[in-house]
C-alpha positions in Angstrom: -35.2 69.1 -25.9 -38.1 69.3 -23.4 -39.6 72.6 -22.1 -38.0 72.0 -18.8 -34.7 71.4 -20.4 -34.8 74.7 -22.2 -36.0 76.4 -19.1 -33.0 75.0 -17.2 -30.6 76.1 -19.8 -32.1 79.7 -19.8 -32.0 79.8 -16.1 -28.2 78.7 -16.0 -27.4 81.2 -18.7 -29.0 84.1 -16.8 -27.4 83.1 -13.6 -24.0 82.8 -15.1 -24.3 86.1 -16.9 -25.4 87.9 -13.7 -22.4 86.3 -11.9 -20.2 87.6 -14.6 -21.7 91.1 -14.3 -21.2 91.0 -10.5 -17.5 90.2 -11.0 -17.0 93.1 -13.2 -18.5 95.4 -10.5 -15.5 94.2 -8.4 -13.0 94.8 -11.2 -14.0 98.3 -12.0 -12.8 99.9 -8.8 -9.8 97.6 -8.2 -6.5 99.5 -8.2 -4.0 99.2 -11.1 -0.6 100.7 -11.1 0.5 100.4 -14.7 4.1 99.1 -14.7 4.8 100.6 -18.3 6.0 97.0 -19.5 6.3 96.6 -23.2 5.2 93.7 -25.4 6.8 90.6 -26.8 5.7 88.8 -30.0 4.3 85.4 -29.1 5.2 83.8 -32.5 8.8 85.0 -32.2 9.1 83.7 -28.6 7.7 80.4 -29.6 10.2 80.1 -32.5 13.2 81.1 -30.1 12.0 78.6 -27.6 11.5 75.8 -30.1 7.8 75.4 -29.0 5.2 74.3 -31.5 2.3 76.7 -31.5 -0.3 77.7 -34.2 -2.1 81.0 -34.5 -5.6 82.1 -35.8 -5.7 83.3 -39.3 -9.1 85.0 -39.1 -9.6 88.8 -38.9 -10.8 90.1 -35.6 -13.3 92.4 -37.1 -13.5 94.0 -40.5 -10.0 94.4 -41.9 -8.2 94.2 -38.6 -5.6 91.5 -38.2 -5.1 89.8 -34.9 -2.2 91.1 -32.9 -0.2 88.0 -31.2 1.6 90.1 -28.6 1.5 89.9 -25.0 3.4 91.7 -22.0 7.1 91.0 -21.9 6.8 89.6 -18.4 4.3 86.9 -19.4 5.9 85.5 -22.5 8.1 83.0 -20.7 5.3 81.5 -18.8 3.4 81.1 -22.0 6.3 79.4 -23.6 6.6 77.1 -20.7 2.9 76.2 -21.1 3.3 75.6 -24.8 6.3 73.4 -24.2 4.5 71.3 -21.5 1.5 70.9 -24.0 3.9 69.7 -26.7 5.4 67.1 -24.3 1.8 65.9 -23.6 1.2 65.6 -27.3 -0.8 68.8 -27.5 -0.3 72.1 -29.5 -1.4 75.4 -28.1 -3.3 77.6 -30.6 -3.3 81.3 -29.8 -6.7 82.6 -31.0 -6.2 86.2 -29.9 -3.7 88.3 -28.0 -3.6 92.2 -27.5 -6.3 94.2 -28.7 -6.3 97.9 -29.4 -9.3 100.2 -28.5 -10.4 100.1 -32.1 -10.1 96.4 -32.3 -12.2 95.8 -29.1 -14.7 98.5 -30.0 -15.3 97.0 -33.4 -15.3 93.3 -32.0 -18.3 94.3 -29.8 -20.2 95.4 -32.9 -19.0 92.7 -35.2 -22.2 91.2 -36.8 -21.7 87.6 -36.3 -20.6 88.0 -32.7 -23.3 90.7 -31.8 -26.0 88.7 -33.6 -25.1 85.6 -31.6 -25.4 87.5 -28.3 -28.6 89.2 -29.2 -30.2 85.7 -30.2 -29.2 84.5 -26.7 -30.8 87.4 -25.1 -34.0 86.9 -27.0 -33.9 83.4 -26.1 -33.3 84.2 -22.4 -36.3 86.6 -22.6 -38.6 83.8 -23.8 -38.4 84.8 -27.5 -39.1 88.4 -27.1 -36.6 91.3 -27.7 -35.4 92.2 -24.3 -34.6 95.6 -22.9 -31.5 97.2 -24.5 -30.0 97.3 -21.0 -29.9 93.7 -20.9 -28.1 93.3 -24.2 -25.7 96.1 -22.9 -24.9 94.1 -19.8 -24.4 90.8 -21.6 -22.0 92.5 -24.1 -20.0 93.8 -21.1 -19.6 90.2 -19.8 -19.0 88.5 -23.2 -17.2 91.1 -25.3 -15.7 93.3 -22.5 -17.2 96.5 -23.7 -15.3 98.4 -21.0 -11.6 98.7 -21.3 -10.7 97.9 -17.7 -12.2 94.5 -17.8 -10.9 93.8 -21.4 -7.8 92.2 -20.3 -6.9 91.8 -24.0 -6.5 95.6 -23.9 -4.0 95.3 -21.2 -1.8 92.9 -23.2 -2.3 90.3 -20.3 -4.6 87.9 -21.9 -4.8 85.1 -24.5 -7.9 83.3 -25.9 -6.7 79.7 -26.8 -7.7 76.4 -28.4 -5.5 73.2 -28.2 -5.0 70.5 -30.8 -3.2 67.2 -30.9 0.2 67.1 -32.6 -0.1 63.6 -34.2 -3.2 64.1 -36.2 -4.1 67.8 -35.7 -7.6 67.2 -34.2 -8.8 69.5 -31.6 -8.9 68.7 -27.9 -12.7 69.1 -27.8 -14.1 71.3 -25.0 -17.7 70.9 -26.0 -17.8 73.6 -28.6 -15.2 75.4 -30.6 -13.9 79.0 -30.0 -15.9 81.4 -30.2 -19.1 79.9 -28.7 -21.8 82.2 -27.1 -24.3 79.9 -25.3 -25.0 78.1 -22.0 -22.0 75.9 -22.9 -19.7 78.9 -22.9 -19.0 79.0 -19.0 -16.2 77.0 -18.1 -18.1 74.4 -15.8 -21.2 74.5 -17.9 -23.3 71.3 -17.0 -24.4 71.1 -20.7 -21.3 69.6 -22.1 -20.1 66.0 -21.9 -17.9 64.9 -19.0 -15.0 64.2 -21.3 -15.3 67.8 -22.7 -15.3 69.1 -19.2 -12.2 67.1 -18.3 -10.5 68.6 -21.3 -11.3 72.1 -20.2 -10.1 71.4 -16.7 -6.9 69.8 -17.7 -6.0 72.7 -19.9 -7.0 75.2 -17.3 -4.7 73.3 -14.7 -1.7 73.8 -17.1 -2.5 77.4 -17.6 -3.1 78.2 -14.0 0.2 76.4 -12.9 1.9 79.2 -14.6 -0.2 82.1 -13.4 -2.7 82.4 -16.2 -6.3 82.5 -14.5 -9.3 81.3 -16.4 -12.3 83.7 -16.8 -15.1 81.6 -15.4 -17.8 82.6 -18.0 -15.6 81.8 -21.2 -13.8 78.4 -21.5 -11.2 79.8 -23.8 -9.9 82.9 -22.0 -6.9 83.1 -19.6 -5.2 86.3 -18.2 -2.6 87.2 -15.5 -1.4 90.3 -13.7 -4.3 92.5 -14.3 -7.2 93.5 -12.1 -9.4 90.7 -13.2 -6.6 88.1 -12.5 -6.0 89.5 -9.1 -9.5 89.2 -8.1 -10.1 85.6 -9.5 -6.9 84.5 -7.8 -7.6 86.4 -4.6 -4.3 88.4 -4.8 -4.3 91.7 -3.2 -3.7 94.9 -5.3 -2.5 96.7 -7.0 -2.5 95.1 -10.3 0.6 95.8 -12.6 -1.2 95.7 -16.0 -4.1 97.9 -17.1 -5.5 98.8 -20.5 -3.0 100.6 -22.6 -2.4 102.1 -26.0 0.6 100.3 -27.6 3.1 101.9 -30.0 4.4 98.8 -32.0 7.3 100.9 -33.4 8.7 102.1 -30.2 7.2 99.3 -27.9 6.0 102.1 -25.5 2.6 101.8 -23.8 0.4 104.6 -22.6 -2.4 104.0 -20.0 -5.9 104.8 -21.0 -7.2 108.1 -19.7 -10.6 106.7 -19.0 -10.6 102.9 -18.6 -14.0 102.5 -17.1 -16.3 104.1 -19.7 -18.0 101.9 -22.2 -16.4 101.6 -25.8 -19.8 101.3 -27.2 -22.4 103.3 -25.1 -26.0 102.4 -24.7 -27.3 104.4 -27.7 -24.6 102.5 -29.9 -25.9 99.2 -28.6 -29.4 100.2 -29.3 -28.4 101.0 -33.0 -26.6 97.6 -33.2 -29.7 95.8 -31.9 -31.8 97.5 -34.7 -29.2 96.6 -37.3 -29.1 93.0 -36.0 -32.9 92.7 -36.2 -32.7 93.9 -39.7 -30.2 91.4 -40.6 -32.5 88.6 -39.2 -35.4 90.0 -41.3 -37.2 91.4 -38.2 -38.2 94.8 -36.9 -37.3 95.8 -33.4 -40.0 96.9 -31.0 
């Protein structure tokens, strides 16, 4: 890679992350009137509908299992997408669904995820450790460090991959889930044309049934929340906001403070120091 190529990649990454941060500035004040709708099991819905899907078997962070549930009002649309993919010879893989506050908070601090973001921030800053505020802002965009923008916390989002039914190979999108680089934005110019076509074909199928893509992550789709309304230019209010979910009663309770960071600046600063130690370097 030439110096000019590397600079182009850095410039694109910084531009996209700033656009993502600007989008979040629009989401935070957007009105939400939580509808109180409960959750549906995605695996149970797929079995009942006769749709072939697969599900991630990795932990989200620490010992926390992934929760493959989504708002009841979105389950049928997701099954229709899964069925249409089956008919095309594809199989939808759900990488992630609902996340609790604990899950999302831990995900931000998950070492391999946080370390990846920090490396990109150092690369963006010409090889030097950037100000903590920059890392904080990148974490807001890439790992939703604020509940209201974390549409997984609303139960209104899925992260997905897609595989071929005949041989189990992945419908390649340039990188696998969970990539953190200049290849992560949906329309990144740093992937092959065929990979971009796969991204856009999958997106077309998702958006035909209301699941809007997040422009800065090629795997994330959501619907019915403030982010989805803004991206699809729908007027407010949104019906889904971040909620605590009681899996025993299937009751939801809106967050009291959905716009405060899950991991404040001082926590991010500590995580940066820990990441630098893991990398065998000293911050500062």
